[in-house]
C-alpha positions as CSV (number, residue, x, y, z in Angstrom):
1,M,-81.0,34.6,52.8
2,R,-77.9,34.7,55.0
3,R,-78.3,31.0,55.8
4,S,-78.3,30.1,52.1
5,K,-75.2,32.2,51.5
6,N,-73.5,30.6,54.5
7,R,-74.3,27.1,53.1
8,R,-72.8,28.1,49.7
9,I,-69.6,29.3,51.4
10,A,-69.4,26.1,53.4
11,A,-69.9,24.0,50.4
12,L,-67.3,25.9,48.5
13,A,-64.9,25.5,51.4
14,V,-65.5,21.7,51.4
15,A,-64.9,21.5,47.6
16,V,-61.7,23.6,47.9
17,G,-60.6,21.3,50.7
18,M,-61.3,18.2,48.7
19,V,-59.3,19.5,45.7
20,A,-56.5,20.6,47.9
21,A,-56.4,17.2,49.5
22,G,-56.3,15.5,46.1
23,L,-53.5,17.7,44.9
24,A,-51.5,17.2,48.1
25,G,-51.4,13.5,47.4
26,A,-50.2,14.0,43.8
27,E,-46.8,12.4,42.9
28,T,-44.6,11.8,40.0
29,A,-44.5,8.1,39.0
30,L,-43.3,5.9,36.2
31,F,-44.9,2.7,34.9
32,V,-42.8,0.4,32.7
33,N,-44.9,-2.3,30.9
34,S,-43.8,-4.8,28.3
35,A,-45.2,-7.7,26.2
36,P,-44.1,-10.2,27.2
37,I,-43.7,-9.3,30.9
38,L,-40.9,-10.2,33.3
39,A,-38.3,-8.3,31.3
40,E,-35.4,-6.8,33.1
41,V,-35.6,-3.0,33.4
42,T,-32.7,-0.5,33.9
43,I,-33.4,3.2,34.4
44,N,-30.5,5.5,33.6
45,G,-28.2,2.5,33.9
46,T,-29.5,1.3,37.3
47,A,-31.4,-2.0,37.6
48,A,-34.9,-1.3,38.7
49,G,-36.7,-4.6,38.6
50,T,-38.9,-6.5,36.1
51,T,-42.0,-5.6,34.1
52,P,-44.7,-4.7,34.8
53,L,-42.9,-2.2,37.0
54,L,-44.1,0.8,39.0
55,V,-41.6,3.4,40.3
56,R,-43.3,5.8,42.6
57,D,-42.0,9.2,43.8
58,V,-39.5,9.7,41.0
59,E,-37.9,13.0,40.4
60,P,-39.1,15.0,37.4
61,G,-36.7,14.8,34.5
62,E,-35.4,12.8,31.6
63,Y,-35.0,9.0,31.9
64,E,-33.5,6.3,29.7
65,V,-35.4,3.1,30.1
66,R,-33.8,-0.1,28.8
67,V,-35.9,-3.3,28.7
68,V,-34.1,-6.6,28.2
69,K,-35.7,-10.0,27.8
70,R,-33.9,-13.2,26.8
71,G,-35.0,-14.1,23.3
72,F,-35.9,-10.5,22.3
73,V,-34.0,-7.6,20.9
74,P,-33.3,-5.1,23.8
75,A,-35.5,-2.0,23.7
76,V,-34.5,1.5,24.8
77,E,-37.0,4.3,25.4
78,R,-36.3,7.9,26.4
79,I,-39.0,9.7,28.3
80,T,-39.4,13.1,30.0
81,V,-41.5,13.0,33.2
82,G,-43.0,16.2,34.3
83,P,-43.9,17.2,37.9
84,D,-47.0,15.3,39.2
85,E,-47.1,13.3,36.0
86,I,-47.8,9.6,35.9
87,A,-45.8,8.5,32.9
88,V,-46.1,5.1,31.1
89,V,-43.5,3.4,29.0
90,D,-45.0,0.5,27.1
91,V,-42.6,-1.6,25.0
92,R,-43.0,-4.6,22.8
93,P,-39.5,-5.9,22.0
94,E,-38.9,-7.6,18.7
95,P,-38.6,-11.4,19.2
96,D,-35.3,-13.0,18.4
97,V,-36.7,-16.6,18.9
98,F,-39.6,-18.7,17.7
99,V,-41.5,-21.0,20.0
100,G,-42.8,-24.0,18.0
101,A,-44.6,-27.2,18.9
102,F,-43.7,-30.1,16.5
103,S,-45.9,-33.1,16.4
104,A,-43.6,-35.6,14.7
105,D,-42.6,-38.7,16.7
106,E,-39.1,-37.4,16.6
107,T,-37.9,-33.9,15.9
108,I,-34.2,-33.4,15.0
109,V,-32.9,-29.8,15.2
110,N,-29.2,-29.2,14.4
111,G,-28.5,-32.8,15.1
112,E,-30.2,-32.8,18.6
113,R,-33.1,-35.3,19.0
114,F,-36.4,-34.4,20.7
115,E,-39.2,-36.9,21.4
116,R,-42.8,-35.8,20.8
117,Q,-43.5,-34.9,24.4
118,D,-40.5,-32.6,24.5
119,A,-40.9,-31.1,21.1
120,T,-42.2,-27.6,22.1
121,L,-39.0,-25.8,21.3
122,V,-37.5,-22.4,21.4
123,L,-35.7,-21.8,18.1
124,P,-33.4,-18.8,17.6
125,S,-34.4,-16.6,14.6
126,G,-32.7,-17.7,11.5
127,T,-32.9,-19.7,8.3
128,Y,-33.6,-23.5,8.6
129,S,-33.7,-26.2,6.0
130,L,-36.5,-28.7,6.6
131,S,-37.0,-32.3,5.7
132,A,-39.5,-34.9,6.9
133,N,-40.3,-38.6,6.6
134,D,-43.1,-40.7,8.0
135,N,-41.8,-40.5,11.6
136,S,-39.4,-37.7,12.0
137,L,-38.9,-34.0,11.2
138,R,-35.5,-32.6,10.7
139,L,-34.5,-28.9,10.9
140,D,-31.0,-27.7,10.3
141,A,-29.9,-24.1,10.8
142,F,-28.6,-22.7,7.5
143,Y,-26.2,-19.7,7.4
144,P,-28.1,-17.2,5.2
145,N,-24.9,-15.8,3.7
146,E,-23.4,-19.2,2.8
147,G,-23.5,-18.4,-0.9
148,A,-21.6,-15.2,-0.5
149,L,-19.1,-17.0,1.8
150,Q,-18.4,-19.6,-0.9
151,A,-18.1,-17.0,-3.6
152,A,-15.6,-15.0,-1.5
153,R,-13.5,-18.1,-0.9
154,I,-13.4,-19.0,-4.6
155,V,-12.6,-15.4,-5.6
156,T,-9.8,-15.2,-3.0
157,F,-8.1,-18.4,-4.2
158,G,-8.6,-17.5,-7.9
159,A,-7.3,-13.9,-7.6
160,G,-4.5,-15.1,-5.3
161,I,-3.2,-17.6,-7.9
162,A,-3.5,-14.9,-10.6
163,A,-1.6,-12.4,-8.4
164,I,1.2,-14.9,-7.8
165,V,1.5,-15.7,-11.5
166,S,1.5,-12.0,-12.4
167,T,4.1,-11.2,-9.7
168,L,6.4,-14.0,-11.0
169,E,6.0,-12.7,-14.5
170,D,7.0,-9.2,-13.4
171,V,10.1,-10.6,-11.7
172,L,11.3,-13.2,-14.2
173,V,10.1,-11.8,-17.5
174,R,11.1,-8.2,-17.7
175,G,10.2,-6.0,-20.6
176,E,12.0,-2.9,-21.8
177,A,12.0,-0.5,-18.9
178,T,12.0,3.2,-19.5
179,S,13.9,3.9,-16.4
180,Y,15.6,2.2,-13.5
181,F,12.8,2.9,-11.1
182,T,9.8,1.8,-13.2
183,S,11.5,-1.4,-14.1
184,F,11.1,-2.6,-10.4
185,L,7.4,-1.5,-10.1
186,P,4.7,-4.2,-10.4
187,S,2.5,-4.2,-13.5
188,P,-1.0,-2.8,-13.4
189,G,-2.3,-6.4,-13.7
190,T,-0.3,-7.5,-10.7
191,I,-1.6,-4.5,-8.6
192,A,-5.2,-5.3,-9.6
193,T,-5.0,-9.0,-8.9
194,W,-3.5,-8.4,-5.4
195,A,-6.1,-5.8,-4.6
196,I,-8.9,-8.3,-5.6
197,T,-7.2,-11.0,-3.5
198,F,-6.9,-8.8,-0.3
199,G,-10.4,-7.4,-0.8
200,A,-12.1,-10.8,-1.3
201,G,-9.9,-12.3,1.5
202,G,-11.0,-9.6,3.9
203,Y,-14.7,-10.2,3.0
204,W,-14.2,-14.0,3.4
205,I,-12.7,-13.6,6.9
206,A,-15.5,-11.3,7.9
207,L,-18.1,-13.8,6.7
208,E,-16.4,-16.7,8.5
209,S,-16.4,-14.7,11.7
210,E,-20.1,-13.9,11.2
211,K,-20.9,-17.5,10.5
212,R,-19.2,-18.7,13.7
213,S,-21.2,-16.1,15.7
214,Y,-24.4,-17.3,14.0
215,E,-23.7,-20.9,14.7
216,E,-22.9,-20.2,18.4
217,R,-26.2,-18.5,19.0
218,M,-28.3,-21.1,17.2
219,I,-28.9,-23.1,20.4
220,V,-32.2,-24.8,20.5
221,E,-33.9,-25.2,24.0
222,R,-36.9,-27.0,25.2
223,F,-39.7,-24.6,26.1
224,A,-39.6,-24.2,29.9
225,G,-43.2,-23.0,30.5
226,T,-46.4,-25.1,30.5
227,L,-48.2,-22.7,28.1
228,T,-46.8,-21.3,24.9
229,P,-47.7,-17.6,24.3
230,A,-50.3,-18.7,21.8
231,D,-51.8,-21.1,24.4
232,A,-51.9,-18.4,27.0
233,E,-53.7,-16.0,24.6
234,R,-56.2,-18.8,23.7
235,F,-57.1,-19.6,27.4
236,Y,-57.5,-15.8,28.1
237,N,-59.8,-15.3,25.2
238,Q,-61.8,-18.4,26.2
239,G,-62.1,-16.8,29.7
240,E,-63.4,-13.6,28.1
241,V,-66.1,-15.5,26.1
242,A,-67.2,-17.3,29.3
243,L,-67.3,-14.1,31.3
244,A,-69.4,-12.4,28.7
245,A,-71.8,-15.4,28.8
246,G,-72.0,-15.2,32.6
247,N,-70.3,-18.5,33.1
248,L,-68.1,-17.5,36.0
249,S,-66.8,-21.0,36.8
250,R,-65.7,-21.5,33.2
251,A,-64.2,-18.0,33.1
252,I,-62.2,-18.5,36.3
253,E,-61.0,-21.8,35.1
254,N,-59.5,-20.3,32.0
255,Y,-58.1,-17.1,33.7
256,S,-56.6,-19.2,36.5
257,R,-54.8,-21.4,33.9
258,V,-53.2,-18.2,32.4
259,V,-52.2,-17.0,35.9
260,A,-50.8,-20.4,37.0
261,D,-49.1,-21.5,33.8
262,G,-48.8,-18.4,31.6
263,G,-45.3,-17.5,32.7
264,D,-44.3,-14.2,31.1
265,S,-47.5,-13.9,29.0
266,E,-48.7,-10.3,28.7
267,Y,-52.2,-11.6,29.6
268,V,-51.2,-12.6,33.2
269,P,-51.9,-9.3,34.9
270,D,-55.4,-9.0,33.3
271,A,-56.2,-12.6,34.0
272,L,-55.1,-12.2,37.6
273,Y,-57.3,-9.1,38.0
274,K,-60.4,-10.8,36.5
275,T,-59.8,-13.9,38.6
276,A,-59.7,-11.8,41.8
277,Q,-62.8,-9.9,40.7
278,I,-64.7,-13.2,40.1
279,Y,-63.7,-14.4,43.6
280,S,-64.8,-11.1,45.0
281,I,-68.2,-11.3,43.3
282,S,-68.6,-14.9,44.4
283,G,-68.1,-13.9,48.0
284,D,-64.7,-15.5,48.5
285,T,-63.2,-12.2,49.6
286,E,-60.2,-13.8,51.3
287,I,-58.8,-15.2,48.1
288,A,-59.8,-12.1,46.2
289,E,-57.9,-9.9,48.6
290,R,-54.8,-12.0,48.3
291,L,-54.9,-11.9,44.5
292,F,-55.5,-8.1,44.4
293,E,-52.5,-7.6,46.7
294,L,-50.4,-9.9,44.6
295,L,-51.3,-7.9,41.5
296,I,-50.5,-4.6,43.2
297,S,-47.1,-5.7,44.5
298,H,-45.9,-7.9,41.6
299,Y,-47.9,-7.2,38.5
300,P,-48.6,-3.4,38.6
301,A,-49.7,-3.1,35.0
302,P,-51.1,0.4,34.2
303,L,-54.6,-0.7,33.2
304,V,-55.3,-2.8,36.2
305,Y,-53.3,-1.1,39.0
306,D,-55.8,1.5,40.0
307,R,-58.8,-0.9,39.6
308,A,-57.1,-3.4,41.9
309,L,-56.6,-0.8,44.6
310,R,-60.3,0.3,44.3
311,S,-61.5,-3.3,44.5
312,L,-59.2,-3.9,47.6
313,A,-60.7,-0.8,49.2
314,E,-64.2,-2.0,48.6
315,I,-63.4,-5.3,50.3
316,A,-61.8,-3.6,53.3
317,R,-64.8,-1.2,53.6
318,D,-67.3,-4.0,53.5
319,E,-65.4,-5.7,56.3
320,G,-65.4,-2.5,58.4
321,Q,-61.6,-2.0,57.9
322,F,-62.0,1.7,57.1
323,G,-58.3,2.6,57.6
324,R,-57.2,0.0,55.1
325,A,-59.9,1.1,52.7
326,V,-58.7,4.7,52.8
327,E,-55.1,3.7,52.5
328,A,-55.8,1.7,49.3
329,L,-57.8,4.6,47.8
330,E,-55.0,7.1,48.6
331,R,-52.5,5.0,46.6
332,I,-54.5,5.3,43.4
333,L,-52.5,7.1,40.8
334,F,-55.2,7.8,38.2
335,V,-53.1,6.3,35.4
336,D,-56.2,5.6,33.3
337,D,-59.6,7.3,33.1
338,T,-61.5,4.8,35.1
339,Y,-61.7,7.2,38.1
340,T,-61.3,10.9,38.8
341,E,-59.5,12.5,41.7
342,S,-62.7,14.2,42.9
343,E,-64.6,10.9,42.8
344,I,-62.0,9.1,44.9
345,Q,-61.6,11.9,47.3
346,E,-65.3,12.0,47.9
347,E,-65.3,8.3,48.6
348,I,-62.5,8.7,51.1
349,E,-64.5,11.4,52.9
350,T,-67.5,9.1,53.0
351,I,-65.5,6.2,54.4
352,R,-64.0,8.5,57.1
353,A,-67.5,9.7,58.0
354,E,-68.6,6.0,58.3
355,A,-65.6,5.3,60.6
356,R,-66.7,8.2,62.9
357,E,-70.2,6.9,63.3
């Protein structure tokens, strides 16, 4: 009876110790993720890096997170991070460009010529007029408020002429004045035409300024990456189909293409994780380990960060590197529901016991 009671007390002490150990490792952290990735991040006005970004050991409080990516509208998120909270900011900035692949022998955009092999282009968002013949495609940026601009110009000139004529009439053709002062005041018609002239003229000037700004930003560039966003998504989905079918070689071929050529595609972190997992399953743990470490250090996306650490710990444990295995497990932040703190703490204790044997 006494022995049974002592065992329960000992078990309770171990459980309390495990919970306490887990709580002792708790920290406050902030993940910043975006689609596409590799966007510049500033936190409270200070540059912090590029997405996907993990900032560990942050102070609890309110933060303004600004995500800036060329070709996208800047995004600003405000978030309050509580003590021992793992907060996630996930933004999808609105695109301000369009990536298009044109198959004509020659594509002419705003007067610039592109051959077929160079016709994957980054076009600023806007309105384009399009014309085509047998061999070429022509796109010209069209200022969307051109009609309003022409109307403002016509109204300004017309009202201006009417205002001048009305003013001359007031000066040269005087009617009977009721007083000395009112005889020198312009007529209501003159006042109205000058008001229309200045109003339309101001609107004309504003539209001309807007048109110049519009034309200055309508700069077309060749797409720098090997894969367009649509291509990266297609290769990733093909990898998913191959993986589900058990065709690991085909899956790793597609995932590796996304990792190597996907650039800032949002699928790069997931593809990198699955590539590393396949290498690990296939027994090539050296490559798998390097890929997991690359993911953890450069692509800490919330949904794969903890899983990469767990996989890295498994490789280290199998190789008898118990210290590295424990270190990897202790870095897990439990940002998703894949693991629980008690589960990981129990695994750490098991590895430590193996190290003592």
